[in-house]
N, C-alpha and C positions, 0 to 999 in steps of 0.2 A: 932461266928467270928467278929470279934471288925471294927470298920468302917475304919482301918489304913491297916487292910489286906484283906477287901473286893476289891475283882476285880472286876471289867468294866463287863465284861462277867458273872460275878458269877449266873445272872438267865440263863444263858444259860446252865453253868455247872451242877444249879439244875435240869433244865428240861431234858438235856442228862441221869445226876442219876437215875429220876424219869421213864424215857423211858428205860434205860438197865433194870431197876426192873422188869416194867410191860412187858420185851421180854423175860425176865428170862436171861439176857446176862450176860456175864462175860465181863469185859475188854478188855480181850484178844481177844473175839468176835468184840465187837466192832473195834478195830484196824484190824482187820482181814479182815472186811466187808467197814470199812472207807480210811483203810491207815495211819491212824492219831494215832500216839502213845500213851501211858497213860500218859505220861509224860506232854503231850502236852494239852492233856482236862484237865489235873488236876492243869496246870497254870493260866486257865480260873476263877477259882477261887480266885487268890489272884493277878495274876498282874495290874497293872497298866494302861496299854494301850489295847486296843482293842484287839483281836487274829487276825488271819490272814483270808481272806474272803475264801480262797479255803478249808483251815481246817473248816471253820465252817459250808461251804456247802458239803463241803465230808459228815462230821459226822451231816448233817440235812439229807441227802438224804440216807447214811446208815438207820436212826431211822424213816425215814419216815414224819419228820418238814418241813413243808414248809420254803424254803430257805428264804425268806423274813420273817416271822418269829425268825426263827434261827436269822439271822442278827441284826435285833431288838432285840433282846434279849444278842445281844454280846456288843452291844454301836456301832455295826458299821453304821446302818440306824437309823434315828431316823422318826417320822413323821410329823416334823418341815419343811419346805421348806429351801431349800438349802439358806444361806447369799451371799445377793447381786446378785440374781436370783431375776430377774423383767418378771412376766409372757410378751407377745408380746402385745400390742393390738391390738383387734382382727379385729378393721377397719383398721388399718395399716397393717395388714397381708392380707385381702380383698382386697386393694388397691395396693397392691404387687403381688399379682398372675395372674403372666401373663399365668397362667392355664385357667383363666374364660376369657369369652369374656368381653370386654366394658359393654352390655347389662346386664350381668347376675354381673358384680362387682357392677354397679350403684344398681340394685338391692338389692343384700346383703348389701350394704351397710345402703341403706334406710332401711330396715328391721331390719338391728344393729342396727340403730340411734334411729326405731319408738320403740324397744326394753330395748334400754339404757331411752327411756324417761317413758317407764311404760305404753306403748299400749299395746296391744296387736297384734302377727304377722300377724295375718287375717284383723286387722281395717283399716280404711281407714285414708289413713293420712290426716289431719286437716291442715290448712295455708290457 
């Protein structure tokens, strides 16, 4: 298959075909078990945009493929963090957590600062 015809979800398409063969199913059987049409699955080999997550999940469930794996193969999920998504600062989270008492907040903040400085959690604070 040329790169111009290679679909984003081609890896998933290949995995689906492999699983169907291993199970001894037909495309009709996959459709009956997943509710996803044969033409939809075939489009995954060539379409330039990712498939609908619900159809990927339905096929994955029918074939016993973990959903996260299927969504990655389909080009929907990646292992990369989402652009513009910054992780919250743990110290800020601790300081603003009203479920903690002021004493617990101070203890957690002290522990986190010690760990950031490379100290052991149980080591006595220097200074």
